[in-house]
PyMOL Python script that loads the backbone (N, CA, C, O; Angstrom):
from pymol import cmd

cmd.read_pdbstr("""\
ATOM      1  N   UNK A   1       9.914 -78.921 -35.797  1.00  0.00           N
ATOM      2  CA  UNK A   1      10.262 -80.054 -35.026  1.00  0.00           C
ATOM      3  C   UNK A   1      10.274 -81.512 -35.918  1.00  0.00           C
ATOM      4  O   UNK A   1       9.418 -82.392 -35.828  1.00  0.00           O
ATOM      5  N   UNK A   2      11.384 -81.525 -36.734  1.00  0.00           N
ATOM      6  CA  UNK A   2      11.154 -82.783 -37.850  1.00  0.00           C
ATOM      7  C   UNK A   2      11.258 -84.145 -37.184  1.00  0.00           C
ATOM      8  O   UNK A   2      12.221 -84.343 -36.444  1.00  0.00           O
ATOM      9  N   UNK A   3      10.388 -85.070 -37.371  1.00  0.00           N
ATOM     10  CA  UNK A   3      10.132 -86.399 -36.814  1.00  0.00           C
ATOM     11  C   UNK A   3      11.134 -87.245 -37.706  1.00  0.00           C
ATOM     12  O   UNK A   3      11.224 -87.182 -38.932  1.00  0.00           O
ATOM     13  N   UNK A   4      11.913 -88.095 -36.796  1.00  0.00           N
ATOM     14  CA  UNK A   4      13.021 -88.936 -37.378  1.00  0.00           C
ATOM     15  C   UNK A   4      11.979 -90.306 -37.688  1.00  0.00           C
ATOM     16  O   UNK A   4      11.840 -90.844 -38.786  1.00  0.00           O
ATOM     17  N   UNK A   5      11.344 -90.675 -36.484  1.00  0.00           N
ATOM     18  CA  UNK A   5      10.528 -92.271 -36.700  1.00  0.00           C
ATOM     19  C   UNK A   5       9.308 -92.111 -35.682  1.00  0.00           C
ATOM     20  O   UNK A   5       9.227 -91.423 -34.664  1.00  0.00           O
ATOM     21  N   UNK A   6       8.519 -92.842 -36.196  1.00  0.00           N
ATOM     22  CA  UNK A   6       7.214 -93.152 -35.432  1.00  0.00           C
ATOM     23  C   UNK A   6       7.315 -94.766 -35.275  1.00  0.00           C
ATOM     24  O   UNK A   6       7.332 -95.543 -36.229  1.00  0.00           O
ATOM     25  N   UNK A   7       7.374 -95.107 -34.011  1.00  0.00           N
ATOM     26  CA  UNK A   7       7.630 -96.651 -33.663  1.00  0.00           C
ATOM     27  C   UNK A   7       6.781 -96.971 -32.356  1.00  0.00           C
ATOM     28  O   UNK A   7       6.863 -96.188 -31.411  1.00  0.00           O
ATOM     29  N   UNK A   8       6.200 -97.775 -32.295  1.00  0.00           N
ATOM     30  CA  UNK A   8       5.288 -98.585 -31.127  1.00  0.00           C
ATOM     31  C   UNK A   8       4.896 -97.080 -30.241  1.00  0.00           C
ATOM     32  O   UNK A   8       5.251 -96.786 -29.099  1.00  0.00           O
ATOM     33  N   UNK A   9       4.218 -96.437 -31.007  1.00  0.00           N
ATOM     34  CA  UNK A   9       3.512 -95.277 -30.330  1.00  0.00           C
ATOM     35  C   UNK A   9       4.534 -93.959 -30.022  1.00  0.00           C
ATOM     36  O   UNK A   9       4.026 -92.860 -29.799  1.00  0.00           O
ATOM     37  N   UNK A  10       5.781 -94.111 -30.022  1.00  0.00           N
ATOM     38  CA  UNK A  10       6.694 -93.288 -29.652  1.00  0.00           C
ATOM     39  C   UNK A  10       6.987 -92.122 -31.041  1.00  0.00           C
ATOM     40  O   UNK A  10       7.077 -92.511 -32.206  1.00  0.00           O
ATOM     41  N   UNK A  11       7.077 -91.023 -30.722  1.00  0.00           N
ATOM     42  CA  UNK A  11       7.608 -90.175 -31.796  1.00  0.00           C
ATOM     43  C   UNK A  11       8.988 -89.701 -31.460  1.00  0.00           C
ATOM     44  O   UNK A  11       9.236 -89.173 -30.376  1.00  0.00           O
ATOM     45  N   UNK A  12       9.910 -89.896 -32.419  1.00  0.00           N
ATOM     46  CA  UNK A  12      11.323 -89.609 -32.018  1.00  0.00           C
ATOM     47  C   UNK A  12      11.571 -88.201 -33.140  1.00  0.00           C
ATOM     48  O   UNK A  12      11.403 -88.185 -34.359  1.00  0.00           O
ATOM     49  N   UNK A  13      11.925 -87.326 -32.425  1.00  0.00           N
ATOM     50  CA  UNK A  13      12.210 -85.997 -33.160  1.00  0.00           C
ATOM     51  C   UNK A  13      13.348 -85.051 -32.628  1.00  0.00           C
ATOM     52  O   UNK A  13      14.012 -85.370 -31.641  1.00  0.00           O
ATOM     53  N   UNK A  14      13.537 -83.957 -33.266  1.00  0.00           N
ATOM     54  CA  UNK A  14      14.765 -83.075 -32.994  1.00  0.00           C
ATOM     55  C   UNK A  14      14.341 -81.764 -33.247  1.00  0.00           C
ATOM     56  O   UNK A  14      13.466 -81.553 -34.086  1.00  0.00           O
ATOM     57  N   UNK A  15      14.997 -80.641 -32.455  1.00  0.00           N
ATOM     58  CA  UNK A  15      14.555 -79.259 -33.066  1.00  0.00           C
ATOM     59  C   UNK A  15      15.844 -78.937 -33.903  1.00  0.00           C
ATOM     60  O   UNK A  15      16.929 -79.479 -33.695  1.00  0.00           O
ATOM     61  N   UNK A  16      15.611 -78.015 -34.850  1.00  0.00           N
ATOM     62  CA  UNK A  16      16.537 -77.798 -35.722  1.00  0.00           C
ATOM     63  C   UNK A  16      17.609 -76.830 -35.347  1.00  0.00           C
ATOM     64  O   UNK A  16      18.679 -76.737 -35.947  1.00  0.00           O
ATOM     65  N   UNK A  17      17.194 -75.999 -34.146  1.00  0.00           N
ATOM     66  CA  UNK A  17      18.173 -75.061 -33.464  1.00  0.00           C
ATOM     67  C   UNK A  17      18.434 -75.175 -32.272  1.00  0.00           C
ATOM     68  O   UNK A  17      18.020 -74.316 -31.494  1.00  0.00           O
ATOM     69  N   UNK A  18      19.255 -76.361 -31.772  1.00  0.00           N
ATOM     70  CA  UNK A  18      19.524 -75.945 -30.215  1.00  0.00           C
ATOM     71  C   UNK A  18      21.106 -75.986 -30.212  1.00  0.00           C
ATOM     72  O   UNK A  18      21.841 -76.950 -29.998  1.00  0.00           O
ATOM     73  N   UNK A  19      21.352 -74.984 -30.438  1.00  0.00           N
ATOM     74  CA  UNK A  19      22.998 -74.517 -30.968  1.00  0.00           C
ATOM     75  C   UNK A  19      23.961 -75.188 -29.860  1.00  0.00           C
ATOM     76  O   UNK A  19      24.821 -75.898 -30.380  1.00  0.00           O
ATOM     77  N   UNK A  20      24.000 -75.142 -28.788  1.00  0.00           N
ATOM     78  CA  UNK A  20      24.961 -75.360 -27.703  1.00  0.00           C
ATOM     79  C   UNK A  20      24.891 -76.986 -27.232  1.00  0.00           C
ATOM     80  O   UNK A  20      25.701 -77.533 -26.483  1.00  0.00           O
ATOM     81  N   UNK A  21      23.949 -77.488 -27.738  1.00  0.00           N
ATOM     82  CA  UNK A  21      23.645 -78.917 -27.036  1.00  0.00           C
ATOM     83  C   UNK A  21      24.329 -80.006 -27.964  1.00  0.00           C
ATOM     84  O   UNK A  21      24.543 -79.817 -29.161  1.00  0.00           O
ATOM     85  N   UNK A  22      24.632 -81.104 -27.317  1.00  0.00           N
ATOM     86  CA  UNK A  22      25.353 -82.387 -27.955  1.00  0.00           C
ATOM     87  C   UNK A  22      24.268 -82.864 -28.698  1.00  0.00           C
ATOM     88  O   UNK A  22      23.091 -82.581 -28.475  1.00  0.00           O
ATOM     89  N   UNK A  23      24.747 -83.702 -29.719  1.00  0.00           N
ATOM     90  CA  UNK A  23      23.560 -84.659 -30.733  1.00  0.00           C
ATOM     91  C   UNK A  23      22.675 -85.116 -29.538  1.00  0.00           C
ATOM     92  O   UNK A  23      23.172 -85.381 -28.444  1.00  0.00           O
ATOM     93  N   UNK A  24      21.305 -85.199 -29.802  1.00  0.00           N
ATOM     94  CA  UNK A  24      20.469 -85.767 -28.893  1.00  0.00           C
ATOM     95  C   UNK A  24      18.939 -86.003 -29.909  1.00  0.00           C
ATOM     96  O   UNK A  24      18.726 -85.514 -31.018  1.00  0.00           O
ATOM     97  N   UNK A  25      18.152 -86.785 -29.210  1.00  0.00           N
ATOM     98  CA  UNK A  25      16.870 -86.978 -29.878  1.00  0.00           C
ATOM     99  C   UNK A  25      15.821 -86.762 -28.832  1.00  0.00           C
ATOM    100  O   UNK A  25      16.052 -87.156 -27.689  1.00  0.00           O
ATOM    101  N   UNK A  26      14.586 -86.117 -29.145  1.00  0.00           N
ATOM    102  CA  UNK A  26      13.527 -86.066 -28.117  1.00  0.00           C
ATOM    103  C   UNK A  26      12.606 -87.210 -28.590  1.00  0.00           C
ATOM    104  O   UNK A  26      12.593 -87.638 -29.744  1.00  0.00           O
ATOM    105  N   UNK A  27      11.808 -87.675 -27.539  1.00  0.00           N
ATOM    106  CA  UNK A  27      11.010 -88.659 -27.719  1.00  0.00           C
ATOM    107  C   UNK A  27       9.484 -88.477 -27.053  1.00  0.00           C
ATOM    108  O   UNK A  27       9.460 -88.088 -25.886  1.00  0.00           O
ATOM    109  N   UNK A  28       8.401 -88.695 -27.625  1.00  0.00           N
ATOM    110  CA  UNK A  28       7.092 -88.384 -27.171  1.00  0.00           C
ATOM    111  C   UNK A  28       6.401 -89.444 -27.241  1.00  0.00           C
ATOM    112  O   UNK A  28       6.505 -90.023 -28.322  1.00  0.00           O
ATOM    113  N   UNK A  29       5.552 -90.044 -26.283  1.00  0.00           N
ATOM    114  CA  UNK A  29       4.598 -90.926 -26.345  1.00  0.00           C
ATOM    115  C   UNK A  29       3.310 -90.753 -25.170  1.00  0.00           C
ATOM    116  O   UNK A  29       3.339 -91.079 -23.983  1.00  0.00           O
ATOM    117  N   UNK A  30       2.162 -90.109 -25.970  1.00  0.00           N
ATOM    118  CA  UNK A  30       1.167 -89.651 -24.982  1.00  0.00           C
ATOM    119  C   UNK A  30       1.647 -88.587 -24.202  1.00  0.00           C
ATOM    120  O   UNK A  30       2.287 -87.705 -24.776  1.00  0.00           O
ATOM    121  N   UNK A  31       1.455 -88.518 -23.028  1.00  0.00           N
ATOM    122  CA  UNK A  31       1.952 -87.516 -22.198  1.00  0.00           C
ATOM    123  C   UNK A  31       3.286 -87.570 -21.535  1.00  0.00           C
ATOM    124  O   UNK A  31       3.618 -86.804 -20.630  1.00  0.00           O
ATOM    125  N   UNK A  32       4.108 -88.609 -22.082  1.00  0.00           N
ATOM    126  CA  UNK A  32       5.416 -88.872 -21.846  1.00  0.00           C
ATOM    127  C   UNK A  32       6.422 -88.328 -22.638  1.00  0.00           C
ATOM    128  O   UNK A  32       6.210 -88.337 -23.850  1.00  0.00           O
ATOM    129  N   UNK A  33       7.564 -87.812 -22.198  1.00  0.00           N
ATOM    130  CA  UNK A  33       8.423 -87.163 -22.873  1.00  0.00           C
ATOM    131  C   UNK A  33       9.600 -87.190 -22.447  1.00  0.00           C
ATOM    132  O   UNK A  33       9.711 -87.037 -21.230  1.00  0.00           O
ATOM    133  N   UNK A  34      10.836 -87.383 -23.227  1.00  0.00           N
ATOM    134  CA  UNK A  34      12.238 -87.617 -22.671  1.00  0.00           C
ATOM    135  C   UNK A  34      13.009 -87.146 -23.692  1.00  0.00           C
ATOM    136  O   UNK A  34      12.535 -87.060 -24.825  1.00  0.00           O
ATOM    137  N   UNK A  35      14.341 -86.771 -23.405  1.00  0.00           N
ATOM    138  CA  UNK A  35      15.532 -86.351 -24.252  1.00  0.00           C
ATOM    139  C   UNK A  35      16.593 -87.328 -24.095  1.00  0.00           C
ATOM    140  O   UNK A  35      16.801 -87.703 -22.941  1.00  0.00           O
ATOM    141  N   UNK A  36      17.341 -87.841 -25.069  1.00  0.00           N
ATOM    142  CA  UNK A  36      18.661 -88.598 -25.041  1.00  0.00           C
ATOM    143  C   UNK A  36      19.732 -88.191 -25.585  1.00  0.00           C
ATOM    144  O   UNK A  36      19.705 -87.981 -26.798  1.00  0.00           O
ATOM    145  N   UNK A  37      20.819 -87.995 -24.923  1.00  0.00           N
ATOM    146  CA  UNK A  37      22.107 -87.495 -25.580  1.00  0.00           C
ATOM    147  C   UNK A  37      22.689 -88.758 -26.343  1.00  0.00           C
ATOM    148  O   UNK A  37      22.669 -89.885 -25.848  1.00  0.00           O
ATOM    149  N   UNK A  38      23.208 -88.466 -27.590  1.00  0.00           N
ATOM    150  CA  UNK A  38      23.853 -89.582 -28.345  1.00  0.00           C
ATOM    151  C   UNK A  38      25.275 -89.187 -28.293  1.00  0.00           C
ATOM    152  O   UNK A  38      25.728 -88.100 -28.651  1.00  0.00           O
ATOM    153  N   UNK A  39      26.106 -90.458 -27.679  1.00  0.00           N
ATOM    154  CA  UNK A  39      27.497 -90.074 -27.570  1.00  0.00           C
ATOM    155  C   UNK A  39      28.017 -90.824 -28.818  1.00  0.00           C
ATOM    156  O   UNK A  39      28.140 -92.049 -28.809  1.00  0.00           O
ATOM    157  N   UNK A  40      28.273 -90.176 -29.731  1.00  0.00           N
ATOM    158  CA  UNK A  40      29.040 -90.636 -31.043  1.00  0.00           C
ATOM    159  C   UNK A  40      30.475 -91.295 -30.888  1.00  0.00           C
ATOM    160  O   UNK A  40      30.905 -92.088 -31.725  1.00  0.00           O
ATOM    161  N   UNK A  41      31.050 -90.987 -29.975  1.00  0.00           N
ATOM    162  CA  UNK A  41      32.534 -91.477 -29.823  1.00  0.00           C
ATOM    163  C   UNK A  41      32.475 -92.901 -29.176  1.00  0.00           C
ATOM    164  O   UNK A  41      33.242 -93.795 -29.536  1.00  0.00           O
ATOM    165  N   UNK A  42      31.514 -93.070 -28.191  1.00  0.00           N
ATOM    166  CA  UNK A  42      31.345 -94.262 -27.432  1.00  0.00           C
ATOM    167  C   UNK A  42      30.007 -95.138 -28.063  1.00  0.00           C
ATOM    168  O   UNK A  42      29.735 -96.286 -27.713  1.00  0.00           O
ATOM    169  N   UNK A  43      29.354 -94.460 -28.914  1.00  0.00           N
ATOM    170  CA  UNK A  43      28.314 -95.453 -29.280  1.00  0.00           C
ATOM    171  C   UNK A  43      27.294 -95.532 -28.173  1.00  0.00           C
ATOM    172  O   UNK A  43      26.685 -96.599 -28.091  1.00  0.00           O
ATOM    173  N   UNK A  44      27.023 -94.637 -27.357  1.00  0.00           N
ATOM    174  CA  UNK A  44      26.219 -94.778 -26.195  1.00  0.00           C
ATOM    175  C   UNK A  44      25.078 -93.656 -25.982  1.00  0.00           C
ATOM    176  O   UNK A  44      25.315 -92.513 -26.372  1.00  0.00           O
ATOM    177  N   UNK A  45      24.020 -93.919 -25.458  1.00  0.00           N
ATOM    178  CA  UNK A  45      22.960 -93.056 -25.141  1.00  0.00           C
ATOM    179  C   UNK A  45      22.802 -92.847 -23.749  1.00  0.00           C
ATOM    180  O   UNK A  45      23.002 -93.780 -22.972  1.00  0.00           O
ATOM    181  N   UNK A  46      22.398 -91.506 -23.271  1.00  0.00           N
ATOM    182  CA  UNK A  46      22.318 -91.207 -21.976  1.00  0.00           C
ATOM    183  C   UNK A  46      20.984 -90.272 -21.522  1.00  0.00           C
ATOM    184  O   UNK A  46      20.822 -89.201 -22.107  1.00  0.00           O
ATOM    185  N   UNK A  47      20.401 -90.527 -20.880  1.00  0.00           N
ATOM    186  CA  UNK A  47      19.081 -89.848 -20.562  1.00  0.00           C
ATOM    187  C   UNK A  47      19.363 -88.365 -20.075  1.00  0.00           C
ATOM    188  O   UNK A  47      20.059 -88.113 -19.091  1.00  0.00           O
ATOM    189  N   UNK A  48      18.768 -87.448 -20.841  1.00  0.00           N
ATOM    190  CA  UNK A  48      19.149 -86.220 -20.580  1.00  0.00           C
ATOM    191  C   UNK A  48      18.082 -85.181 -19.846  1.00  0.00           C
ATOM    192  O   UNK A  48      18.391 -84.074 -19.403  1.00  0.00           O
ATOM    193  N   UNK A  49      16.712 -85.796 -19.812  1.00  0.00           N
ATOM    194  CA  UNK A  49      15.534 -85.361 -19.348  1.00  0.00           C
ATOM    195  C   UNK A  49      14.266 -86.526 -19.656  1.00  0.00           C
ATOM    196  O   UNK A  49      14.145 -87.336 -20.575  1.00  0.00           O
ATOM    197  N   UNK A  50      13.440 -86.242 -18.528  1.00  0.00           N
ATOM    198  CA  UNK A  50      12.378 -86.979 -18.625  1.00  0.00           C
ATOM    199  C   UNK A  50      11.232 -86.492 -17.927  1.00  0.00           C
ATOM    200  O   UNK A  50      11.304 -86.001 -16.801  1.00  0.00           O
ATOM    201  N   UNK A  51      10.050 -86.637 -18.658  1.00  0.00           N
ATOM    202  CA  UNK A  51       8.770 -86.240 -17.897  1.00  0.00           C
ATOM    203  C   UNK A  51       7.701 -87.490 -17.997  1.00  0.00           C
ATOM    204  O   UNK A  51       7.284 -87.915 -19.075  1.00  0.00           O
ATOM    205  N   UNK A  52       7.348 -87.978 -16.805  1.00  0.00           N
ATOM    206  CA  UNK A  52       6.159 -89.186 -16.795  1.00  0.00           C
ATOM    207  C   UNK A  52       6.818 -90.260 -17.520  1.00  0.00           C
ATOM    208  O   UNK A  52       6.139 -91.044 -18.183  1.00  0.00           O
ATOM    209  N   UNK A  53       8.133 -90.369 -17.451  1.00  0.00           N
ATOM    210  CA  UNK A  53       8.720 -91.861 -18.186  1.00  0.00           C
ATOM    211  C   UNK A  53       8.808 -92.769 -16.965  1.00  0.00           C
ATOM    212  O   UNK A  53       9.512 -92.532 -15.983  1.00  0.00           O
ATOM    213  N   UNK A  54       7.993 -93.874 -17.133  1.00  0.00           N
ATOM    214  CA  UNK A  54       8.150 -94.963 -16.105  1.00  0.00           C
ATOM    215  C   UNK A  54       9.235 -95.830 -16.345  1.00  0.00           C
ATOM    216  O   UNK A  54       9.620 -95.839 -17.514  1.00  0.00           O
ATOM    217  N   UNK A  55       9.752 -96.464 -15.657  1.00  0.00           N
ATOM    218  CA  UNK A  55      10.783 -97.610 -15.774  1.00  0.00           C
ATOM    219  C   UNK A  55      10.487 -98.522 -17.025  1.00  0.00           C
ATOM    220  O   UNK A  55      11.438 -98.875 -17.722  1.00  0.00           O
ATOM    221  N   UNK A  56       9.262 -98.900 -17.323  1.00  0.00           N
ATOM    222  CA  UNK A  56       8.881 -99.691 -18.338  1.00  0.00           C
ATOM    223  C   UNK A  56       9.276 -98.955 -19.601  1.00  0.00           C
ATOM    224  O   UNK A  56       9.940 -99.514 -20.474  1.00  0.00           O
ATOM    225  N   UNK A  57       8.841 -97.618 -19.702  1.00  0.00           N
ATOM    226  CA  UNK A  57       9.060 -96.760 -20.882  1.00  0.00           C
ATOM    227  C   UNK A  57      10.450 -96.468 -21.221  1.00  0.00           C
ATOM    228  O   UNK A  57      10.887 -96.433 -22.371  1.00  0.00           O
ATOM    229  N   UNK A  58      11.164 -96.249 -20.085  1.00  0.00           N
ATOM    230  CA  UNK A  58      12.789 -96.102 -20.282  1.00  0.00           C
ATOM    231  C   UNK A  58      13.206 -97.283 -20.718  1.00  0.00           C
ATOM    232  O   UNK A  58      13.940 -97.244 -21.706  1.00  0.00           O
ATOM    233  N   UNK A  59      12.969 -98.254 -20.299  1.00  0.00           N
ATOM    234  CA  UNK A  59      13.717 -99.731 -21.034  1.00  0.00           C
ATOM    235  C   UNK A  59      13.225 -99.799 -22.404  1.00  0.00           C
ATOM    236  O   UNK A  59      14.056-100.103 -23.260  1.00  0.00           O
ATOM    237  N   UNK A  60      11.879 -99.543 -22.814  1.00  0.00           N
ATOM    238  CA  UNK A  60      11.480 -99.739 -24.180  1.00  0.00           C
ATOM    239  C   UNK A  60      12.327 -98.637 -25.008  1.00  0.00           C
ATOM    240  O   UNK A  60      12.994 -99.027 -25.967  1.00  0.00           O
ATOM    241  N   UNK A  61      12.312 -97.243 -24.649  1.00  0.00           N
ATOM    242  CA  UNK A  61      12.998 -96.312 -25.479  1.00  0.00           C
ATOM    243  C   UNK A  61      14.436 -96.612 -25.759  1.00  0.00           C
ATOM    244  O   UNK A  61      14.901 -96.559 -26.898  1.00  0.00           O
ATOM    245  N   UNK A  62      15.287 -97.001 -24.458  1.00  0.00           N
ATOM    246  CA  UNK A  62      16.695 -97.267 -24.624  1.00  0.00           C
ATOM    247  C   UNK A  62      16.607 -98.365 -25.390  1.00  0.00           C
ATOM    248  O   UNK A  62      17.629 -98.465 -26.069  1.00  0.00           O
ATOM    249  N   UNK A  63      15.649 -99.452 -25.636  1.00  0.00           N
ATOM    250  CA  UNK A  63      16.042-100.515 -26.455  1.00  0.00           C
ATOM    251  C   UNK A  63      15.733-100.252 -27.857  1.00  0.00           C
ATOM    252  O   UNK A  63      16.290-100.905 -28.741  1.00  0.00           O
ATOM    253  N   UNK A  64      14.953 -99.416 -28.097  1.00  0.00           N
ATOM    254  CA  UNK A  64      14.458 -98.863 -29.390  1.00  0.00           C
ATOM    255  C   UNK A  64      15.950 -98.177 -29.947  1.00  0.00           C
ATOM    256  O   UNK A  64      16.430 -98.449 -31.047  1.00  0.00           O
ATOM    257  N   UNK A  65      16.453 -97.414 -29.141  1.00  0.00           N
ATOM    258  CA  UNK A  65      17.601 -96.701 -29.493  1.00  0.00           C
ATOM    259  C   UNK A  65      18.810 -97.570 -29.752  1.00  0.00           C
ATOM    260  O   UNK A  65      19.572 -97.402 -30.704  1.00  0.00           O
ATOM    261  N   UNK A  66      18.917 -98.426 -28.918  1.00  0.00           N
ATOM    262  CA  UNK A  66      19.916 -99.560 -28.934  1.00  0.00           C
ATOM    263  C   UNK A  66      19.876-100.250 -30.574  1.00  0.00           C
ATOM    264  O   UNK A  66      20.858-100.396 -31.301  1.00  0.00           O
ATOM    265  N   UNK A  67      18.583-100.577 -30.865  1.00  0.00           N
ATOM    266  CA  UNK A  67      18.388-101.281 -31.921  1.00  0.00           C
ATOM    267  C   UNK A  67      18.609-100.359 -33.164  1.00  0.00           C
ATOM    268  O   UNK A  67      18.997-100.900 -34.200  1.00  0.00           O
ATOM    269  N   UNK A  68      18.425 -99.221 -33.148  1.00  0.00           N
ATOM    270  CA  UNK A  68      18.435 -98.351 -34.397  1.00  0.00           C
ATOM    271  C   UNK A  68      20.144 -98.044 -34.220  1.00  0.00           C
ATOM    272  O   UNK A  68      20.789 -98.094 -35.267  1.00  0.00           O
ATOM    273  N   UNK A  69      20.692 -97.814 -33.287  1.00  0.00           N
ATOM    274  CA  UNK A  69      22.050 -97.432 -33.376  1.00  0.00           C
ATOM    275  C   UNK A  69      23.022 -98.751 -33.918  1.00  0.00           C
ATOM    276  O   UNK A  69      24.060 -98.562 -34.552  1.00  0.00           O
ATOM    277  N   UNK A  70      22.503-100.117 -33.557  1.00  0.00           N
ATOM    278  CA  UNK A  70      23.194-101.335 -33.992  1.00  0.00           C
ATOM    279  C   UNK A  70      22.864-101.281 -35.315  1.00  0.00           C
ATOM    280  O   UNK A  70      23.816-101.449 -36.077  1.00  0.00           O
ATOM    281  N   UNK A  71      21.688-101.077 -35.863  1.00  0.00           N
ATOM    282  CA  UNK A  71      21.178-101.231 -37.204  1.00  0.00           C
ATOM    283  C   UNK A  71      22.243-100.322 -38.244  1.00  0.00           C
ATOM    284  O   UNK A  71      22.937-100.788 -39.147  1.00  0.00           O
ATOM    285  N   UNK A  72      22.142 -98.980 -37.841  1.00  0.00           N
ATOM    286  CA  UNK A  72      23.153 -98.155 -38.383  1.00  0.00           C
ATOM    287  C   UNK A  72      24.398 -98.564 -38.719  1.00  0.00           C
ATOM    288  O   UNK A  72      24.873 -98.562 -39.854  1.00  0.00           O
ATOM    289  N   UNK A  73      25.031 -98.989 -37.502  1.00  0.00           N
ATOM    290  CA  UNK A  73      26.715 -99.525 -37.380  1.00  0.00           C
ATOM    291  C   UNK A  73      26.647-100.581 -38.128  1.00  0.00           C
ATOM    292  O   UNK A  73      27.434-100.719 -39.064  1.00  0.00           O
ATOM    293  N   UNK A  74      25.595-101.597 -37.813  1.00  0.00           N
ATOM    294  CA  UNK A  74      25.938-103.027 -38.905  1.00  0.00           C
ATOM    295  C   UNK A  74      25.800-102.540 -40.164  1.00  0.00           C
ATOM    296  O   UNK A  74      26.414-103.314 -40.899  1.00  0.00           O
ATOM    297  N   UNK A  75      25.243-101.530 -40.892  1.00  0.00           N
ATOM    298  CA  UNK A  75      24.991-101.037 -42.084  1.00  0.00           C
ATOM    299  C   UNK A  75      26.033-100.329 -42.459  1.00  0.00           C
ATOM    300  O   UNK A  75      26.087-100.076 -43.663  1.00  0.00           O
ATOM    301  N   UNK A  76      27.035 -99.859 -41.658  1.00  0.00           N
ATOM    302  CA  UNK A  76      28.394 -99.219 -42.227  1.00  0.00           C
ATOM    303  C   UNK A  76      27.977 -97.712 -41.876  1.00  0.00           C
ATOM    304  O   UNK A  76      28.747 -96.967 -42.481  1.00  0.00           O
ATOM    305  N   UNK A  77      27.227 -97.128 -41.270  1.00  0.00           N
ATOM    306  CA  UNK A  77      26.570 -95.938 -41.197  1.00  0.00           C
ATOM    307  C   UNK A  77      27.146 -95.212 -39.960  1.00  0.00           C
ATOM    308  O   UNK A  77      27.251 -95.787 -38.876  1.00  0.00           O
ATOM    309  N   UNK A  78      27.523 -93.899 -40.164  1.00  0.00           N
ATOM    310  CA  UNK A  78      27.978 -93.263 -38.716  1.00  0.00           C
ATOM    311  C   UNK A  78      26.877 -92.284 -38.450  1.00  0.00           C
ATOM    312  O   UNK A  78      25.851 -92.151 -39.117  1.00  0.00           O
ATOM    313  N   UNK A  79      27.234 -91.610 -37.373  1.00  0.00           N
ATOM    314  CA  UNK A  79      26.122 -90.371 -37.122  1.00  0.00           C
ATOM    315  C   UNK A  79      25.814 -89.451 -37.906  1.00  0.00           C
ATOM    316  O   UNK A  79      24.724 -88.880 -37.892  1.00  0.00           O
ATOM    317  N   UNK A  80      26.876 -89.173 -38.786  1.00  0.00           N
ATOM    318  CA  UNK A  80      26.542 -87.949 -39.762  1.00  0.00           C
ATOM    319  C   UNK A  80      25.753 -88.675 -41.114  1.00  0.00           C
ATOM    320  O   UNK A  80      25.572 -87.929 -42.077  1.00  0.00           O
ATOM    321  N   UNK A  81      25.386 -89.773 -41.198  1.00  0.00           N
ATOM    322  CA  UNK A  81      24.716 -90.519 -42.296  1.00  0.00           C
ATOM    323  C   UNK A  81      25.703 -90.638 -43.447  1.00  0.00           C
ATOM    324  O   UNK A  81      25.334 -90.670 -44.621  1.00  0.00           O
ATOM    325  N   UNK A  82      26.897 -90.697 -43.086  1.00  0.00           N
ATOM    326  CA  UNK A  82      27.693 -91.173 -44.304  1.00  0.00           C
ATOM    327  C   UNK A  82      27.991 -92.709 -44.340  1.00  0.00           C
ATOM    328  O   UNK A  82      28.131 -93.417 -43.344  1.00  0.00           O
ATOM    329  N   UNK A  83      28.063 -93.093 -45.580  1.00  0.00           N
ATOM    330  CA  UNK A  83      28.384 -94.652 -45.532  1.00  0.00           C
ATOM    331  C   UNK A  83      29.950 -94.764 -45.491  1.00  0.00           C
ATOM    332  O   UNK A  83      30.753 -94.295 -46.298  1.00  0.00           O
ATOM    333  N   UNK A  84      30.191 -95.496 -44.362  1.00  0.00           N
ATOM    334  CA  UNK A  84      31.773 -95.533 -44.138  1.00  0.00           C
ATOM    335  C   UNK A  84      32.297 -96.646 -45.388  1.00  0.00           C
ATOM    336  O   UNK A  84      33.486 -96.800 -45.667  1.00  0.00           O
ATOM    337  N   UNK A  85      31.423 -97.209 -45.912  1.00  0.00           N
ATOM    338  CA  UNK A  85      32.029 -98.282 -46.871  1.00  0.00           C
ATOM    339  C   UNK A  85      32.389 -97.549 -48.251  1.00  0.00           C
ATOM    340  O   UNK A  85      33.239 -98.019 -49.007  1.00  0.00           O
ATOM    341  N   UNK A  86      31.678 -96.349 -48.535  1.00  0.00           N
ATOM    342  CA  UNK A  86      31.994 -95.621 -49.513  1.00  0.00           C
ATOM    343  C   UNK A  86      33.583 -94.963 -49.746  1.00  0.00           C
ATOM    344  O   UNK A  86      34.173 -94.344 -48.861  1.00  0.00           O
ATOM    345  N   UNK A  87      34.121 -95.216 -51.062  1.00  0.00           N
ATOM    346  CA  UNK A  87      35.665 -94.611 -51.139  1.00  0.00           C
ATOM    347  C   UNK A  87      35.427 -93.218 -51.129  1.00  0.00           C
ATOM    348  O   UNK A  87      34.350 -92.855 -51.601  1.00  0.00           O
ATOM    349  N   UNK A  88      36.245 -92.312 -50.667  1.00  0.00           N
ATOM    350  CA  UNK A  88      36.560 -90.974 -50.806  1.00  0.00           C
ATOM    351  C   UNK A  88      37.510 -90.732 -51.770  1.00  0.00           C
ATOM    352  O   UNK A  88      38.374 -91.590 -51.945  1.00  0.00           O
ATOM    353  N   UNK A  89      37.517 -89.572 -52.531  1.00  0.00           N
ATOM    354  CA  UNK A  89      38.540 -89.294 -53.391  1.00  0.00           C
ATOM    355  C   UNK A  89      39.344 -87.908 -52.783  1.00  0.00           C
ATOM    356  O   UNK A  89      40.315 -87.446 -53.381  1.00  0.00           O
TER     357      UNK A  89
END
""", "prot")
cmd.dss("prot")
cmd.show_as("cartoon", "prot")
cmd.util.cbc("prot")
cmd.orient("prot")
């Protein structure tokens, strides 16, 4: 389970082999866990699963995702990690 980011007590991670699932990220903080689908075409997130996720936690993690995705977008990055500002031959 590679960790993507540790922030505000949240561990954002993914499993390397979830074959038939869309792009998503798992999040864990204490005894709270959730999973969010990442819609790369519409640049949106959607809750796929949650356990012990309070409304406050849900707002916090969605805000984190929004900030992360906006930062990637503002820096010319897409979901594949490719820089859209680079020229291809």
